[in-house]
C-alpha positions as a LaTeX table, in Angstrom:
\begin{tabular}{lrrr}
\hline
Residue & $x$ (\AA) & $y$ (\AA) & $z$ (\AA) \\
\hline
Met1 & 11.58 & $-24.72$ & 13.90 \\
Thr2 & 13.96 & $-22.64$ & 11.49 \\
Glu3 & 13.21 & $-19.09$ & 10.58 \\
Met4 & 11.74 & $-18.34$ & 7.21 \\
Ser5 & 13.73 & $-16.03$ & 4.80 \\
Thr6 & 12.38 & $-12.88$ & 4.00 \\
Gly7 & 12.49 & $-13.88$ & 0.32 \\
Gln8 & 10.42 & $-16.73$ & 1.11 \\
Ala9 & 7.91 & $-14.90$ & 3.34 \\
Thr10 & 7.54 & $-12.46$ & 0.68 \\
Gln11 & 6.86 & $-14.98$ & $-1.87$ \\
Asn12 & 4.32 & $-16.75$ & 0.77 \\
Ala13 & 2.47 & $-13.37$ & 0.93 \\
Leu14 & 2.42 & $-12.67$ & $-2.82$ \\
Asp15 & 0.98 & $-16.41$ & $-3.34$ \\
Ala16 & $-1.63$ & $-15.70$ & $-0.72$ \\
Leu17 & $-2.47$ & $-12.17$ & $-2.27$ \\
Asp18 & $-2.82$ & $-13.60$ & $-5.83$ \\
Ala19 & $-5.21$ & $-16.08$ & $-4.71$ \\
Thr20 & $-7.70$ & $-13.32$ & $-4.20$ \\
His21 & $-6.64$ & $-10.17$ & $-5.65$ \\
Pro22 & $-3.86$ & $-10.57$ & $-8.23$ \\
Ile23 & $-1.00$ & $-7.83$ & $-8.10$ \\
Pro24 & $-0.23$ & $-6.12$ & $-11.21$ \\
Arg25 & 2.95 & $-8.02$ & $-12.62$ \\
Asp26 & 5.51 & $-9.09$ & $-14.96$ \\
Ala27 & 7.84 & $-11.84$ & $-15.26$ \\
Gly28 & 10.05 & $-10.26$ & $-12.98$ \\
Gly29 & 7.73 & $-9.41$ & $-10.41$ \\
Pro30 & 5.31 & $-6.73$ & $-8.92$ \\
Val31 & 4.77 & $-3.91$ & $-11.12$ \\
Phe32 & 5.18 & $-0.49$ & $-9.68$ \\
Ala33 & 4.73 & 2.65 & $-11.78$ \\
Glu34 & 5.92 & 4.99 & $-8.75$ \\
Pro35 & 8.07 & 4.52 & $-5.98$ \\
Trp36 & 5.18 & 5.15 & $-3.54$ \\
Gln37 & 3.48 & 2.12 & $-4.80$ \\
Ala38 & 6.59 & 0.03 & $-3.87$ \\
Arg39 & 6.73 & 1.39 & $-0.72$ \\
Ala40 & 3.17 & 0.86 & 0.06 \\
Phe41 & 3.54 & $-2.78$ & $-0.88$ \\
Ala42 & 6.75 & $-3.27$ & 1.10 \\
Phe43 & 5.22 & $-1.51$ & 4.07 \\
Thr44 & 2.16 & $-3.75$ & 3.78 \\
Leu45 & 4.40 & $-6.84$ & 3.73 \\
Glu46 & 6.18 & $-5.82$ & 6.90 \\
Leu47 & 3.15 & $-4.86$ & 8.87 \\
His48 & 1.94 & $-8.58$ & 8.07 \\
Ala49 & 5.23 & $-9.99$ & 9.25 \\
Arg50 & 4.87 & $-8.02$ & 12.57 \\
Gly51 & 1.39 & $-9.57$ & 12.97 \\
Val52 & $-0.46$ & $-6.45$ & 12.71 \\
Phe53 & $-2.99$ & $-8.13$ & 9.88 \\
Gly54 & $-3.40$ & $-11.35$ & 8.43 \\
Trp55 & $-3.88$ & $-12.15$ & 4.57 \\
Pro56 & $-7.43$ & $-12.96$ & 4.89 \\
Glu57 & $-8.18$ & $-9.90$ & 6.86 \\
Trp58 & $-6.02$ & $-7.74$ & 4.23 \\
Ala59 & $-7.90$ & $-9.54$ & 1.17 \\
Thr60 & $-11.34$ & $-8.81$ & 2.84 \\
Ala61 & $-10.39$ & $-4.90$ & 3.30 \\
Leu62 & $-8.77$ & $-4.79$ & $-0.23$ \\
Ala63 & $-11.93$ & $-6.19$ & $-1.81$ \\
Glu64 & $-14.25$ & $-4.09$ & 0.18 \\
Glu65 & $-12.19$ & $-1.02$ & $-1.23$ \\
Ile66 & $-12.16$ & $-2.05$ & $-4.71$ \\
Arg67 & $-16.04$ & $-2.76$ & $-4.82$ \\
Ala68 & $-16.68$ & 0.82 & $-3.01$ \\
Ala69 & $-14.57$ & 2.52 & $-5.56$ \\
Gln70 & $-16.42$ & 0.52 & $-8.39$ \\
Ser71 & $-19.53$ & 1.74 & $-6.99$ \\
Arg72 & $-18.04$ & 5.24 & $-6.98$ \\
Gly73 & $-17.55$ & 4.96 & $-10.77$ \\
Asp74 & $-13.87$ & 3.48 & $-10.85$ \\
Pro75 & $-13.76$ & 1.61 & $-14.14$ \\
Asp76 & $-11.38$ & $-0.88$ & $-12.85$ \\
Leu77 & $-9.11$ & $-0.88$ & $-15.69$ \\
Gly78 & $-6.03$ & $-1.54$ & $-13.36$ \\
Asp79 & $-4.48$ & 1.59 & $-13.45$ \\
Thr80 & $-5.95$ & 2.56 & $-9.93$ \\
Tyr81 & $-4.97$ & $-0.69$ & $-8.07$ \\
Trp82 & $-2.20$ & 0.75 & $-6.06$ \\
Asp83 & $-4.62$ & 3.67 & $-5.09$ \\
His84 & $-7.10$ & 1.16 & $-3.68$ \\
Trp85 & $-3.98$ & $-0.64$ & $-1.83$ \\
Leu86 & $-2.94$ & 2.63 & $-0.46$ \\
Ala87 & $-6.60$ & 3.44 & 0.79 \\
Thr88 & $-7.03$ & $-0.13$ & 2.20 \\
Leu89 & $-3.78$ & 0.01 & 4.26 \\
Glu90 & $-4.72$ & 3.65 & 5.58 \\
Ala91 & $-8.18$ & 2.60 & 6.50 \\
Leu92 & $-7.05$ & $-1.13$ & 8.04 \\
Leu93 & $-4.25$ & 0.81 & 9.92 \\
Ala94 & $-6.73$ & 3.54 & 11.23 \\
Arg95 & $-9.44$ & 0.95 & 12.15 \\
Lys96 & $-6.73$ & $-0.93$ & 14.27 \\
Gly97 & $-5.84$ & 1.94 & 16.05 \\
Val98 & $-2.07$ & 1.92 & 14.59 \\
Thr99 & $-2.81$ & 5.65 & 13.38 \\
Thr100 & $-5.99$ & 7.90 & 13.06 \\
Pro101 & $-7.45$ & 9.49 & 10.25 \\
Gly102 & $-6.59$ & 12.83 & 11.39 \\
Ala103 & $-2.44$ & 11.83 & 11.49 \\
Leu104 & $-2.96$ & 10.34 & 7.93 \\
Ser105 & $-4.83$ & 13.74 & 6.76 \\
Asp106 & $-2.21$ & 15.58 & 8.28 \\
Lys107 & 0.74 & 13.73 & 6.47 \\
Arg108 & $-1.05$ & 13.97 & 3.37 \\
Asp109 & $-1.08$ & 17.73 & 3.63 \\
Ala110 & 2.46 & 17.73 & 4.66 \\
Trp111 & 3.31 & 15.79 & 1.40 \\
Ala112 & 1.16 & 18.15 & $-0.77$ \\
Arg113 & 2.87 & 21.15 & 0.84 \\
Ala114 & 6.29 & 19.43 & 0.30 \\
Ala115 & 5.45 & 18.60 & $-3.21$ \\
Ala116 & 4.22 & 21.99 & $-3.94$ \\
Ala117 & 7.67 & 23.67 & $-2.79$ \\
Thr118 & 9.92 & 21.51 & $-4.55$ \\
Pro119 & 11.42 & 22.22 & $-7.92$ \\
His120 & 10.36 & 19.56 & $-10.90$ \\
Gly121 & 13.07 & 16.85 & $-11.02$ \\
Arg122 & 14.17 & 17.43 & $-7.38$ \\
Pro123 & 13.61 & 14.86 & $-4.34$ \\
Ile124 & 10.67 & 15.66 & $-2.18$ \\
Leu125 & 11.84 & 16.43 & 1.28 \\
Leu126 & 9.40 & 15.80 & 3.70 \\
Asp127 & 10.27 & 17.23 & 7.25 \\
Gly128 & 14.13 & 17.52 & 6.19 \\
Arg129 & 13.92 & 14.05 & 5.09 \\
Glu130 & 14.20 & 12.60 & 1.50 \\
Gly131 & 10.72 & 11.01 & 0.84 \\
\hline
\end{tabular}
């Protein structure tokens, strides 16, 4: 059995996700308004490739998050898609014991402090590393 290329694995993942929750895209592929969105997407693909979760589990979790957001008043215009993606990723990883809600909260707080301390137009540094 031959090993699947990263590009093919990524395409397979996109195809599986598109079947249930289409990713915002244009002719060139997924559309990201911010670098964090691309990172969350890539991280999700990597976690799937490592067997942390399967696509049916991911799709179910994302659908639940989107429904919950809609019930909280999200008008579902597409501009909050990646926020739902990130919330799903965080919840799924906490549920699986990969991280904890406290660790996620600590990291969010660290990012907020780093962003507040960073002059406009400069890279945000988190713990001495570029974020």
